[in-house]
Backbone as CSV, one residue per row, in Angstrom:
resi,resn,N_x,N_y,N_z,CA_x,CA_y,CA_z,C_x,C_y,C_z
1,MET,142.180,110.673,86.797,140.820,110.141,86.916,140.629,109.441,88.264
2,ARG,141.622,108.638,88.683,141.500,107.950,89.962,141.442,108.948,91.115
3,VAL,142.217,110.037,91.021,142.207,111.046,92.077,140.841,111.707,92.163
4,LEU,140.260,112.054,91.012,138.937,112.679,90.991,137.879,111.751,91.575
5,PHE,137.976,110.462,91.241,137.015,109.490,91.750,137.133,109.356,93.270
6,ALA,138.378,109.339,93.778,138.593,109.240,95.223,138.045,110.465,95.937
7,LEU,138.259,111.643,95.371,137.723,112.861,95.959,136.198,112.848,95.993
8,LEU,135.613,112.309,94.944,134.153,112.217,94.881,133.623,111.318,95.984
9,LEU,134.285,110.199,96.221,133.865,109.284,97.280,134.015,109.929,98.654
10,LEU,135.135,110.614,98.874,135.361,111.249,100.167,134.378,112.372,100.433
11,SER,134.045,113.130,99.392,133.144,114.265,99.578,131.729,113.843,99.866
12,SER,131.390,112.589,99.559,130.024,112.121,99.785,129.833,111.506,101.160
13,SER,130.910,111.362,101.938,130.818,110.619,103.200,129.937,111.305,104.224
14,ASN,129.841,112.643,104.208,129.051,113.366,105.195,127.826,114.027,104.590
15,ILE,127.414,113.581,103.422,126.354,114.268,102.691,125.015,114.174,103.416
16,TYR,124.838,113.149,104.266,123.550,112.949,104.923,123.599,113.258,106.420
17,ALA,124.612,113.988,106.834,124.781,114.232,108.264,123.629,115.017,108.855
18,ASP,122.918,115.805,108.031,121.849,116.652,108.556,120.477,116.012,108.452
19,GLU,120.432,114.729,108.145,119.143,114.062,108.011,118.434,113.981,109.370
20,VAL,117.136,114.223,109.372,116.347,114.146,110.595,116.198,112.678,111.006
21,SER,116.376,112.395,112.298,116.258,111.027,112.779,114.811,110.558,112.709
22,VAL,114.633,109.267,112.485,113.315,108.672,112.397,113.405,107.261,112.938
23,THR,112.345,106.763,113.550,112.366,105.426,114.138,112.027,104.374,113.097
24,GLY,112.434,103.129,113.387,112.107,102.031,112.493,110.613,101.810,112.393
25,HIS,109.913,101.956,113.503,108.464,101.770,113.510,107.786,102.804,112.620
26,GLU,108.276,104.038,112.642,107.704,105.085,111.795,107.916,104.783,110.322
27,LEU,109.098,104.295,109.971,109.382,103.975,108.578,108.550,102.787,108.098
28,LEU,108.435,101.768,108.937,107.631,100.603,108.554,106.156,100.964,108.458
29,THR,105.685,101.858,109.301,104.298,102.316,109.226,104.051,103.059,107.917
30,LYS,104.999,103.925,107.543,104.884,104.638,106.269,104.867,103.651,105.104
31,MET,105.736,102.662,105.156,105.777,101.625,104.125,104.460,100.867,104.057
32,GLN,103.929,100.516,105.217,102.686,99.744,105.282,101.498,100.538,104.742
33,ASN,101.429,101.823,105.064,100.229,102.612,104.765,100.225,103.262,103.390
34,PHE,101.412,103.542,102.829,101.426,104.379,101.640,102.082,103.762,100.407
35,ALA,102.812,102.652,100.563,103.541,102.103,99.419,102.618,101.733,98.265
36,ASP,101.434,101.220,98.573,100.507,100.811,97.518,99.798,101.989,96.862
37,GLN,99.850,103.156,97.471,99.101,104.299,96.961,99.907,105.157,95.988
38,ILE,101.141,104.743,95.711,102.030,105.542,94.864,101.950,105.061,93.422
39,ASN,101.903,106.015,92.503,102.033,105.709,91.079,103.501,105.868,90.694
40,TYR,104.085,104.819,90.130,105.488,104.950,89.730,105.818,104.019,88.562
41,ARG,106.912,104.381,87.893,107.483,103.569,86.827,108.970,103.433,87.113
42,GLY,109.523,102.234,86.922,110.941,102.075,87.200,111.505,100.786,86.665
43,THR,112.789,100.610,86.884,113.468,99.353,86.576,114.218,98.910,87.829
44,PHE,114.314,97.612,88.017,115.043,97.082,89.163,115.749,95.800,88.767
45,VAL,116.769,95.445,89.541,117.466,94.175,89.344,117.113,93.258,90.512
46,PHE,117.003,91.983,90.205,116.647,90.964,91.187,117.759,89.931,91.193
47,MET,118.459,89.808,92.325,119.594,88.895,92.437,119.243,87.739,93.357
48,HIS,119.390,86.512,92.857,119.077,85.317,93.646,119.770,84.117,93.038
49,ASP,120.200,83.201,93.891,120.838,81.950,93.448,121.953,82.187,92.429
50,GLY,122.720,83.244,92.598,123.804,83.536,91.676,123.355,84.086,90.341
51,GLN,122.074,84.387,90.196,121.541,84.923,88.943,121.158,86.390,89.117
52,LEU,121.188,87.114,88.004,120.815,88.516,87.994,119.759,88.729,86.918
53,GLU,118.580,89.188,87.339,117.497,89.478,86.407,117.160,90.961,86.462
54,SER,116.771,91.497,85.323,116.382,92.900,85.235,114.914,92.978,84.829
55,MET,114.147,93.821,85.545,112.713,93.923,85.299,112.299,95.393,85.199
56,LYS,111.278,95.620,84.415,110.638,96.936,84.357,109.279,96.819,85.027
57,ILE,108.906,97.826,85.820,107.648,97.782,86.544,106.898,99.096,86.390
58,ILE,105.586,98.999,86.260,104.716,100.156,86.395,103.659,99.782,87.416
59,HIS,103.464,100.646,88.392,102.638,100.326,89.560,101.796,101.544,89.907
60,GLY,100.540,101.310,90.202,99.724,102.450,90.601,98.293,102.080,90.885
61,VAL,97.522,103.105,91.113,96.107,102.945,91.405,95.319,103.397,90.188
62,SER,94.522,102.483,89.638,93.705,102.767,88.467,92.262,102.422,88.791
63,ASN,91.378,103.411,88.671,89.958,103.216,89.001,89.773,102.674,90.412
64,GLY,90.608,103.154,91.341,90.476,102.765,92.739,91.108,101.440,93.085
65,GLU,91.764,100.762,92.137,92.367,99.460,92.390,93.868,99.513,92.130
66,VAL,94.628,98.807,92.978,96.067,98.694,92.779,96.333,97.752,91.610
67,ARG,97.164,98.208,90.675,97.489,97.386,89.510,98.983,97.480,89.227
68,GLU,99.504,96.452,88.563,100.927,96.404,88.213,101.115,95.704,86.880
69,ARG,102.181,96.078,86.225,102.665,95.309,85.070,104.183,95.233,85.160
70,LEU,104.696,94.013,85.198,106.138,93.780,85.216,106.552,93.141,83.901
71,THR,107.669,93.604,83.347,108.184,93.088,82.085,109.637,92.684,82.273
72,ALA,109.966,91.457,81.893,111.339,90.983,82.018,112.209,91.626,80.954
73,LEU,113.338,92.181,81.373,114.293,92.785,80.436,115.470,91.867,80.164
74,SER,115.545,90.732,80.871,116.593,89.742,80.650,115.979,88.356,80.766
75,GLY,116.692,87.362,80.267,116.172,86.001,80.320,115.010,85.791,79.370
76,GLU,114.192,84.781,79.664,113.054,84.472,78.804,112.036,85.616,78.825
77,PRO,111.558,86.062,77.658,110.552,87.129,77.640,109.295,86.718,78.395
78,ARG,108.789,87.617,79.236,107.579,87.346,79.990,107.036,88.647,80.574
79,GLU,105.730,88.633,80.812,105.050,89.743,81.452,104.214,89.207,82.605
80,VAL,104.101,89.996,83.664,103.231,89.664,84.784,102.316,90.847,85.030
81,LEU,101.006,90.605,84.980,100.017,91.651,85.223,99.229,91.300,86.468
82,ARG,99.145,92.259,87.392,98.458,92.013,88.660,97.384,93.061,88.869
83,ASP,96.247,92.605,89.382,95.226,93.532,89.874,94.713,92.987,91.202
84,GLN,93.597,93.505,91.663,93.081,93.084,92.964,92.646,91.625,92.977
85,GLU,92.271,91.092,91.812,91.670,89.760,91.748,92.605,88.683,91.213
86,THR,93.430,89.015,90.225,94.182,87.974,89.525,95.630,88.378,89.263
87,VAL,96.456,87.351,89.046,97.816,87.512,88.536,97.874,86.782,87.199
88,THR,98.189,87.518,86.134,98.232,86.954,84.787,99.667,86.981,84.286
89,CYS,100.187,85.808,83.902,101.546,85.691,83.377,101.479,85.376,81.888
90,VAL,102.197,86.150,81.093,102.220,85.979,79.639,103.616,85.518,79.230
91,TRP,103.669,84.363,78.541,104.934,83.783,78.080,104.914,83.770,76.542
92,PRO,105.450,84.789,75.881,105.340,84.885,74.415,105.979,83.722,73.670
93,ASN,107.175,83.271,74.094,107.851,82.191,73.382,107.081,80.878,73.479
94,ARG,106.367,80.690,74.576,105.581,79.462,74.761,104.148,79.618,74.251
95,LYS,103.789,80.854,73.891,102.404,81.164,73.505,101.427,80.688,74.588
96,LEU,101.746,81.081,75.831,101.020,80.603,77.003,100.641,81.775,77.905
97,VAL,99.420,81.709,78.462,98.961,82.669,79.463,98.421,81.872,80.652
98,THR,98.907,82.177,81.856,98.391,81.531,83.064,97.727,82.590,83.942
99,VAL,96.635,82.205,84.593,95.874,83.118,85.445,95.661,82.440,86.796
100,GLU,95.982,83.171,87.866,95.781,82.661,89.216,95.157,83.748,90.078
101,PRO,94.482,83.376,91.173,93.989,84.391,92.107,95.143,85.195,92.693
102,ALA,94.931,86.466,92.907,95.976,87.339,93.432,96.029,87.267,94.942
103,SER,97.208,87.500,95.488,97.346,87.702,96.927,97.193,89.191,97.185
104,SER,97.335,89.576,98.445,97.194,90.988,98.809,98.497,91.757,98.651
105,ASP,99.559,91.082,98.195,100.862,91.721,98.128,101.124,92.306,96.754
106,HIS,101.537,93.540,96.707,101.886,94.224,95.477,103.170,94.996,95.701
107,GLY,103.855,95.293,94.606,105.000,96.170,94.694,106.280,95.451,95.069
108,ILE,107.300,96.237,95.319,108.617,95.730,95.655,109.009,96.317,97.005
109,PRO,109.333,95.496,98.002,109.236,94.033,97.981,107.810,93.571,98.207
110,THR,107.570,92.297,98.003,106.223,91.794,98.216,105.921,91.582,99.691
111,ILE,106.957,91.485,100.525,106.728,91.342,101.966,106.458,92.716,102.552
112,ILE,105.246,92.908,103.026,104.839,94.161,103.652,104.379,93.826,105.074
113,PRO,104.856,94.554,106.084,104.398,94.265,107.452,102.899,94.458,107.583
114,LYS,102.222,93.462,108.137,100.767,93.513,108.282,100.346,93.826,109.718
115,GLU,101.145,93.409,110.688,100.809,93.627,112.089,102.052,94.165,112.802
116,LEU,102.221,95.473,112.739,103.426,96.085,113.298,103.557,95.851,114.796
117,GLU,102.407,95.747,115.488,102.466,95.609,116.941,103.057,94.262,117.364
118,THR,103.050,93.263,116.470,103.590,91.950,116.834,104.997,91.710,116.290
119,ILE,105.458,92.556,115.377,106.745,92.316,114.730,107.890,92.305,115.734
120,GLU,107.852,93.216,116.683,108.963,93.317,117.622,109.037,92.130,118.587
121,HIS,108.007,91.285,118.616,108.079,90.055,119.404,108.952,89.009,118.717
122,ASN,109.087,89.116,117.389,109.780,88.099,116.610,111.036,88.611,115.905
123,TYR,111.219,89.931,115.873,112.349,90.521,115.165,112.961,91.648,116.005
124,ARG,114.222,91.926,115.745,114.899,93.092,116.303,115.033,94.121,115.183
125,ILE,114.591,95.344,115.444,114.568,96.379,114.409,115.551,97.479,114.771
126,LYS,116.385,97.855,113.801,117.382,98.890,114.018,117.442,99.796,112.793
127,VAL,117.466,101.102,113.029,117.564,102.080,111.945,119.030,102.313,111.616
128,GLY,119.366,102.263,110.321,120.726,102.471,109.858,120.895,103.817,109.170
129,PRO,121.929,103.952,108.385,122.225,105.240,107.752,121.319,105.526,106.561
130,VAL,121.390,106.755,106.094,120.707,107.147,104.863,121.563,106.722,103.677
131,LYS,120.929,106.181,102.639,121.623,105.766,101.432,121.032,106.514,100.231
132,ARG,121.723,106.444,99.124,121.236,107.042,97.885,121.156,105.953,96.827
133,ILE,119.941,105.674,96.364,119.679,104.598,95.415,118.793,105.142,94.302
134,ALA,119.151,104.840,93.069,118.405,105.309,91.898,118.237,106.834,91.937
135,GLY,119.243,107.517,92.463,119.222,108.967,92.512,118.370,109.549,93.613
136,GLN,117.869,108.696,94.546,116.972,109.179,95.583,117.418,108.648,96.946
137,LYS,117.085,109.395,97.999,117.498,109.038,99.349,116.512,108.066,99.993
138,CYS,117.057,107.173,100.812,116.228,106.265,101.601,116.973,105.931,102.882
139,ARG,116.240,105.519,103.880,116.820,105.189,105.184,116.803,103.679,105.385
140,LEU,117.936,103.125,105.793,118.054,101.685,106.001,117.367,101.269,107.299
141,VAL,116.560,100.202,107.221,115.965,99.574,108.399,116.401,98.110,108.396
142,ALA,117.154,97.721,109.420,117.614,96.333,109.551,116.642,95.569,110.441
143,ILE,116.130,94.446,109.938,115.151,93.632,110.652,115.752,92.237,110.810
144,ARG,116.040,91.854,112.030,116.717,90.585,112.276,115.844,89.665,113.134
145,PRO,115.737,88.379,112.777,114.881,87.449,113.522,115.497,87.075,114.861
146,ILE,114.630,86.706,115.790,115.111,86.292,117.108,115.385,84.785,117.155
147,ASP,115.017,84.052,116.080,115.230,82.607,116.046,115.495,82.189,114.610
148,TYR,115.498,80.874,114.365,115.818,80.341,113.038,114.585,80.021,112.200
149,PHE,113.419,80.492,112.606,112.196,80.174,111.883,111.791,81.265,110.879
150,ARG,112.591,82.306,110.748,112.252,83.393,109.828,113.528,84.035,109.307
151,TYR,113.400,84.726,108.183,114.543,85.387,107.574,114.757,86.773,108.176
152,GLY,115.925,87.338,107.880,116.223,88.718,108.219,116.152,89.584,106.976
153,TYR,116.002,90.896,107.170,115.826,91.812,106.047,116.579,93.112,106.282
154,ASP,117.024,93.707,105.192,117.440,95.096,105.144,116.524,95.798,104.152
155,LEU,115.805,96.804,104.604,114.905,97.566,103.743,115.356,99.016,103.738
156,CYS,115.563,99.589,102.565,115.909,101.002,102.468,114.638,101.748,102.037
157,ILE,114.057,102.487,102.983,112.717,103.057,102.830,112.812,104.575,102.719
158,GLN,112.096,105.135,101.743,111.999,106.587,101.649,111.065,107.105,102.735
159,PRO,111.524,108.001,103.604,110.670,108.471,104.699,109.408,109.184,104.240
160,HIS,109.447,109.908,103.116,108.290,110.698,102.709,107.296,109.933,101.855
161,THR,107.694,108.782,101.290,106.778,108.016,100.434,106.491,106.616,100.960
162,GLY,107.375,106.055,101.775,107.236,104.665,102.186,107.721,103.695,101.133
163,MET,108.286,104.196,100.048,108.766,103.359,98.956,110.065,102.656,99.360
164,VAL,110.165,101.371,99.033,111.365,100.585,99.315,112.241,100.574,98.072
165,LEU,113.402,101.206,98.147,114.293,101.298,96.995,115.280,100.137,96.928
166,GLN,115.503,99.493,98.042,116.382,98.322,98.079,115.875,97.364,99.153
167,SER,115.854,96.080,98.831,115.411,95.054,99.764,116.397,93.896,99.721
168,LYS,116.920,93.528,100.896,117.789,92.367,101.003,117.166,91.361,101.966
169,MET,117.319,90.093,101.643,116.800,89.027,102.489,117.956,88.118,102.893
170,PHE,118.055,87.829,104.207,119.173,87.068,104.743,118.689,85.788,105.420
171,HIS,119.495,84.739,105.289,119.252,83.525,106.056,119.480,83.833,107.536
172,PRO,118.705,83.223,108.455,118.886,83.531,109.879,120.276,83.207,110.398
173,ARG,120.979,82.293,109.743,122.343,81.970,110.157,123.384,82.783,109.391
174,GLY,122.921,83.751,108.612,123.829,84.594,107.845,123.857,84.195,106.388
175,GLY,124.208,85.123,105.528,124.274,84.854,104.099,123.118,85.505,103.360
176,LEU,123.436,86.231,102.290,122.426,86.918,101.503,121.686,85.928,100.609
177,LEU,120.353,85.939,100.663,119.531,85.051,99.840,119.040,85.755,98.573
178,GLU,118.516,86.947,98.727,117.962,87.689,97.598,118.186,89.178,97.794
179,GLU,118.228,89.893,96.684,118.294,91.352,96.743,117.508,91.941,95.589
180,VAL,116.719,92.965,95.886,116.011,93.739,94.878,116.505,95.176,94.987
181,LEU,116.945,95.733,93.871,117.540,97.062,93.873,117.023,97.860,92.678
182,PHE,116.375,98.985,92.961,115.933,99.864,91.884,117.135,100.565,91.258
183,THR,117.134,100.618,89.938,118.168,101.349,89.205,117.625,102.630,88.591
184,SER,116.309,102.717,88.437,115.670,103.961,88.008,114.256,103.985,88.578
185,LEU,113.770,105.179,88.881,112.450,105.305,89.488,111.886,106.685,89.178
186,GLN,110.634,106.692,88.704,109.946,107.943,88.384,108.546,107.893,88.970
187,TYR,108.199,108.882,89.799,106.857,108.977,90.351,105.947,109.690,89.349
188,LEU,104.690,109.224,89.283,103.739,109.743,88.299,102.481,110.240,88.997
189,ASP,101.911,111.313,88.475,100.654,111.823,89.020,99.499,110.891,88.679
190,GLU,99.459,110.409,87.446,98.436,109.446,87.025,99.008,108.551,85.944
191,ILE,98.346,107.428,85.738,98.819,106.434,84.777,97.689,106.097,83.823
192,ASP,97.997,106.096,82.544,97.008,105.738,81.537,96.604,104.272,81.694
193,GLU,95.317,103.991,81.525,94.795,102.633,81.684,95.520,101.636,80.780
194,GLN,95.962,102.061,79.627,96.620,101.157,78.687,97.970,100.656,79.196
195,GLU,98.547,101.381,80.158,99.837,100.967,80.702,99.749,99.622,81.424
196,PHE,98.547,99.237,81.814,98.366,97.981,82.544,97.884,96.843,81.644
197,GLU,97.906,97.065,80.355,97.538,96.021,79.404,98.796,95.313,78.917
198,PRO,98.706,94.021,78.540,99.891,93.311,78.052,100.409,93.917,76.753
199,VAL,101.727,93.980,76.639,102.347,94.481,75.418,102.223,93.457,74.300
200,ASN,102.300,92.184,74.660,102.258,91.109,73.666,100.831,90.832,73.212
201,ASP,100.682,90.530,71.946,99.406,90.100,71.397,99.197,88.635,71.772
202,VAL,98.179,88.354,72.592,97.975,87.000,73.107,96.954,86.209,72.286
203,GLU,96.592,86.707,71.125,95.642,85.970,70.285,96.263,84.638,69.857
204,GLY,95.515,83.558,70.042,95.990,82.228,69.699,96.821,81.563,70.775
205,PHE,97.029,82.241,71.914,97.796,81.648,73.006,96.934,80.633,73.762
206,THR,97.578,79.656,74.385,96.894,78.728,75.286,96.692,79.412,76.637
207,TRP,95.460,79.320,77.174,95.142,79.931,78.467,94.948,78.836,79.502
208,ARG,95.604,78.996,80.637,95.414,78.094,81.771,94.885,78.919,82.934
209,LYS,93.660,78.622,83.332,93.059,79.368,84.438,91.983,78.516,85.089
210,PRO,91.615,78.863,86.320,90.529,78.127,86.975,89.237,78.293,86.191
211,THR,88.414,77.249,86.187,87.117,77.374,85.526,86.225,78.362,86.251
212,ASP,86.482,78.507,87.544,85.737,79.466,88.344,86.606,79.815,89.539
213,GLN,86.619,81.051,89.941,87.406,81.447,91.098,86.458,81.759,92.238
214,VAL,86.498,80.907,93.247,85.581,81.040,94.367,86.384,81.323,95.621
215,GLN,86.105,82.428,96.273,86.810,82.787,97.506,85.820,82.754,98.664
216,TYR,86.153,82.044,99.707,85.272,81.917,100.859,85.903,82.602,102.056
217,SER,85.126,83.173,102.898,85.627,83.833,104.103,85.861,82.797,105.191
218,GLU,86.510,83.258,106.282,86.793,82.351,107.392,85.517,81.787,108.011
219,ASN,84.400,82.488,107.883,83.152,82.058,108.489,82.300,81.192,107.561
220,SER,82.801,80.917,106.370,82.031,80.151,105.408,82.001,78.674,105.799
221,VAL,80.893,77.993,105.476,80.803,76.559,105.749,81.411,75.757,104.613
222,ASP,81.875,76.430,103.561,82.346,75.721,102.386,83.779,75.219,102.511
223,PHE,84.582,75.777,103.419,85.899,75.193,103.618,85.817,74.180,104.760
224,ASP,86.734,73.229,104.728,86.709,72.124,105.685,87.529,72.502,106.919
225,ASN,86.858,72.850,108.013,87.589,73.281,109.210,88.089,72.118,110.060
226,SER,88.012,70.899,109.518,88.602,69.756,110.217,90.125,69.717,110.037
227,TRP,90.643,70.440,109.043,92.085,70.498,108.852,92.681,71.457,109.880
228,ARG,93.686,70.988,110.606,94.303,71.773,111.667,95.831,71.735,111.537
229,VAL,96.467,72.789,112.025,97.931,72.791,112.190,98.201,72.648,113.681
230,SER,98.713,71.483,114.079,98.815,71.175,115.510,100.063,71.743,116.168
231,ASN,101.058,72.122,115.367,102.321,72.591,115.953,102.908,73.699,115.089
232,LEU,102.715,74.942,115.522,103.202,76.085,114.758,104.521,76.591,115.333
233,PRO,105.412,77.127,114.480,106.625,77.762,115.005,106.267,78.933,115.910
234,PRO,107.106,79.273,116.870,106.813,80.382,117.786,106.519,81.674,117.030
235,GLY,105.458,82.363,117.439,105.111,83.646,116.834,104.218,83.556,115.622
236,PHE,103.984,82.348,115.082,103.136,82.187,113.898,101.725,81.770,114.325
237,SER,100.749,82.178,113.528,99.364,81.759,113.751,98.652,81.700,112.413
238,VAL,97.549,80.971,112.353,96.747,80.894,111.128,95.947,82.188,110.999
239,SER,96.187,82.931,109.925,95.551,84.236,109.745,94.405,84.210,108.746
240,LYS,94.331,83.155,107.914,93.288,83.128,106.887,93.068,81.699,106.414
241,ILE,91.806,81.360,106.142,91.455,80.065,105.557,90.477,80.315,104.418
242,SER,90.721,79.684,103.283,89.813,79.835,102.140,89.821,78.548,101.327
243,ARG,88.907,78.480,100.403,88.831,77.336,99.496,88.533,77.866,98.109
244,ARG,89.337,77.452,97.131,89.183,78.027,95.803,89.649,77.051,94.741
245,LEU,89.275,77.347,93.506,89.753,76.598,92.364,90.986,77.287,91.801
246,MET,91.955,76.467,91.350,93.179,76.996,90.772,93.442,76.303,89.446
247,SER,94.227,76.987,88.599,94.480,76.428,87.268,95.314,75.158,87.322
248,THR,96.008,74.924,88.438,96.875,73.756,88.555,96.156,72.531,89.111
249,SER,94.862,72.647,89.420,94.149,71.531,90.034,92.724,71.437,89.515
250,ASP,92.247,70.200,89.351,90.861,69.979,88.949,89.917,70.048,90.142
251,GLU,90.447,69.920,91.349,89.639,69.912,92.554,89.838,71.227,93.328
252,PRO,88.824,71.636,94.113,89.008,72.825,94.955,90.177,72.644,95.917
253,VAL,90.927,73.701,96.118,92.110,73.675,96.978,91.825,74.446,98.262
254,GLN,92.038,73.796,99.402,91.943,74.502,100.673,93.248,75.255,100.894
255,HIS,93.135,76.534,101.206,94.315,77.387,101.363,94.316,78.003,102.755
256,MET,95.387,77.755,103.493,95.557,78.346,104.818,96.789,79.248,104.775
257,VAL,96.678,80.427,105.360,97.808,81.346,105.459,98.268,81.387,106.905
258,VAL,99.541,81.111,107.122,100.157,81.149,108.438,101.147,82.310,108.446
259,SER,101.043,83.194,109.429,101.848,84.411,109.406,102.326,84.785,110.806
260,ASP,103.464,85.493,110.851,103.939,86.061,112.107,103.745,87.577,112.115
261,GLY,102.935,88.088,111.196,102.696,89.514,111.057,103.605,90.164,110.045
262,PHE,104.637,89.432,109.598,105.561,89.943,108.593,105.762,88.901,107.491
263,ALA,106.314,87.761,107.856,106.462,86.663,106.901,105.178,85.839,106.844
264,SER,104.878,85.292,105.653,103.679,84.470,105.472,104.036,83.135,104.843
265,VAL,103.303,82.111,105.233,103.459,80.768,104.694,102.098,80.302,104.190
266,SER,102.070,79.710,102.994,100.830,79.183,102.430,100.787,77.670,102.568
267,VAL,99.627,77.170,102.983,99.385,75.734,103.080,98.278,75.388,102.089
268,PHE,98.573,74.494,101.139,97.594,74.066,100.154,97.251,72.590,100.400
269,ILE,95.954,72.294,100.479,95.484,70.930,100.730,94.473,70.573,99.639
270,VAL,94.740,69.500,98.902,93.864,69.119,97.796,93.859,67.593,97.675
271,LYS,92.736,67.066,97.250,92.638,65.625,96.997,92.992,65.367,95.540
272,PRO,94.120,64.709,95.269,94.539,64.510,93.877,93.653,63.500,93.165
273,ARG,93.591,63.650,91.849,92.804,62.709,91.049,93.379,61.307,91.145
274,GLU,94.714,61.202,91.183,95.381,59.906,91.292,96.271,59.921,92.529
275,LEU,96.009,58.999,93.462,96.747,58.983,94.718,98.225,58.663,94.518
276,ASN,98.566,57.976,93.436,99.973,57.635,93.211,100.774,58.828,92.678
277,ARG,100.120,59.981,92.526,100.829,61.166,92.058,101.080,62.170,93.183
278,VAL,100.951,61.715,94.418,101.234,62.577,95.559,102.746,62.810,95.666
279,HIS,103.142,64.073,95.854,104.556,64.419,95.969,104.985,64.409,97.435
280,GLU,106.213,63.976,97.655,106.774,63.943,98.994,108.149,64.602,98.969
281,GLY,108.465,65.356,100.048,109.818,65.872,100.182,109.914,67.380,100.179
282,ARG,111.158,67.865,100.061,111.451,69.285,100.125,111.875,69.801,98.753
283,SER,111.726,71.099,98.559,112.251,71.761,97.370,112.504,73.223,97.714
284,ARG,113.307,73.881,96.889,113.638,75.283,97.133,113.814,76.008,95.827
285,HIS,113.319,77.231,95.766,113.566,78.115,94.626,113.882,79.497,95.183
286,GLY,115.156,79.864,95.113,115.561,81.126,95.714,115.335,81.083,97.215
287,ALA,114.615,82.076,97.731,114.323,82.138,99.173,113.058,81.380,99.534
288,ILE,112.354,80.827,98.544,111.107,80.107,98.796,111.410,78.644,99.077
289,ASN,111.017,78.181,100.243,111.133,76.763,100.585,109.758,76.113,100.535
290,ALA,109.733,74.846,100.139,108.477,74.099,100.049,108.657,72.721,100.663
291,PHE,107.570,72.235,101.266,107.551,70.894,101.847,106.232,70.238,101.462
292,SER,106.302,68.992,100.970,105.102,68.283,100.506,105.024,66.908,101.159
293,ARG,103.783,66.500,101.406,103.559,65.143,101.922,102.117,64.736,101.624
294,GLY,101.897,63.442,101.639,100.548,62.927,101.502,99.976,62.595,102.865
295,PHE,98.675,62.861,103.035,98.030,62.555,104.310,96.526,62.482,104.095
296,ASN,95.920,61.420,104.608,94.469,61.264,104.553,93.953,61.367,103.118
297,ASP,94.670,60.731,102.185,94.327,60.747,100.752,94.361,62.149,100.154
298,HIS,95.133,63.048,100.742,95.268,64.414,100.239,96.746,64.764,100.040
299,GLN,96.966,65.700,99.133,98.290,66.281,98.948,98.388,67.558,99.775
300,ILE,99.401,67.616,100.611,99.648,68.800,101.431,100.935,69.452,100.948
301,THR,100.867,70.741,100.619,102.041,71.493,100.184,102.133,72.773,101.006
302,VAL,103.283,72.987,101.602,103.535,74.176,102.417,104.695,74.935,101.784
303,LEU,104.507,76.219,101.520,105.596,76.991,100.917,105.551,78.440,101.378
304,GLY,106.713,79.063,101.363,106.794,80.464,101.750,108.229,80.944,101.782
305,GLU,108.411,82.244,101.864,109.740,82.844,101.973,110.187,82.792,103.435
306,VAL,110.429,81.590,103.886,110.876,81.302,105.252,111.859,80.146,105.178
307,PRO,112.650,79.906,106.226,113.580,78.777,106.215,112.870,77.435,106.080
308,ASN,113.639,76.429,105.651,113.082,75.097,105.465,112.507,74.533,106.763
309,ALA,113.145,74.834,107.902,112.658,74.315,109.183,111.225,74.754,109.461
310,THR,110.852,75.947,108.978,109.517,76.473,109.237,108.464,75.722,108.437
311,VAL,108.693,75.563,107.129,107.685,74.876,106.311,107.588,73.401,106.688
312,GLU,108.712,72.799,107.068,108.677,71.381,107.444,107.937,71.186,108.768
313,MET,108.145,72.080,109.714,107.452,71.968,110.998,105.947,72.100,110.806
314,ILE,105.537,73.043,109.963,104.101,73.225,109.700,103.546,72.026,108.945
315,GLY,104.262,71.602,107.897,103.772,70.519,107.045,103.619,69.198,107.758
316,THR,104.555,68.873,108.639,104.487,67.582,109.335,103.451,67.582,110.453
317,SER,102.976,68.769,110.869,102.032,68.830,111.983,100.582,69.008,111.538
318,ILE,100.329,69.022,110.225,98.956,69.169,109.758,98.197,67.862,109.985
319,MET,97.022,67.962,110.587,96.222,66.803,110.904,94.764,67.030,110.488
320,TYR,94.016,65.964,110.472,92.589,66.049,110.136,91.773,65.506,111.298
321,ASP,90.948,66.372,111.869,90.094,65.991,112.995,88.651,65.999,112.508
322,GLY,88.149,64.827,112.171,86.802,64.738,111.624,85.726,65.255,112.552
323,ASN,85.965,65.238,113.847,84.963,65.734,114.787,84.764,67.250,114.685
324,MET,85.820,67.962,114.185,85.720,69.419,114.093,84.765,69.837,112.985
325,GLY,84.619,68.977,111.983,83.762,69.335,110.854,82.299,69.031,111.097
326,GLN,81.971,68.431,112.230,80.576,68.046,112.499,79.819,69.142,113.209
């Protein structure tokens, strides 16, 4: 048996020698343009903080909108349903449903390059070998940061679909932070609408959601443009400003998105009901770092899949210029 296994490994070493070469920019462009347009069903494992979670996902376009349903196969039972407008989390054991506004990110991984022309200013991109994952071929793209303000990535991308079959995230100083790996994957021509409905019966569950979801554009007078970020890490800029209600707050939350074209950081600014409940300090969950502080009778929270130095630099430099709002 050991001899047969060794022969199998040796015989696979040159299996991809005839693969056509492709550039990293071409693969990332395919990922950017087509990953959301694919209908698929699969299972993947998510490794972080020494833990291993298994999830089932169905992803596709239904009635012209990108939709997803993720179901946990390990740990506490839970479902996550995403569409263009909302993210709904169902916790059967807690008899709880939470609803939040959706971001523009769908699929695996959630980090999708938004501005390819700027990525090479902040990262070094190198194409690696062809791999075989979940029974399908993909090409490795290594993305490494030029400084300590962003993470590095290994993405194994299918050249013909733009689908990412494996995603690894690395600390800029080395060390694996997270990995997502598909173990099975099936492409579908179409998906029944019922596939995007929760499996659990949520009758009698407690619902936590905003009383109203209001999204304002950058040109709206409804967000307070007196809030500024005075010192951004190199390569980052404010890409979006909005103001909305969230289930976690009684007051409207100002939301700023800071991005380098690949990684994104969210800044939340809200006036708490009780000033003595303002949080201060750092926290981390997996690859997500957060920094909180009080300023001008407001709670400021900065979080994102970036190193702690990045969120702290942004968080400590947020200021309020009352003259800008006049």
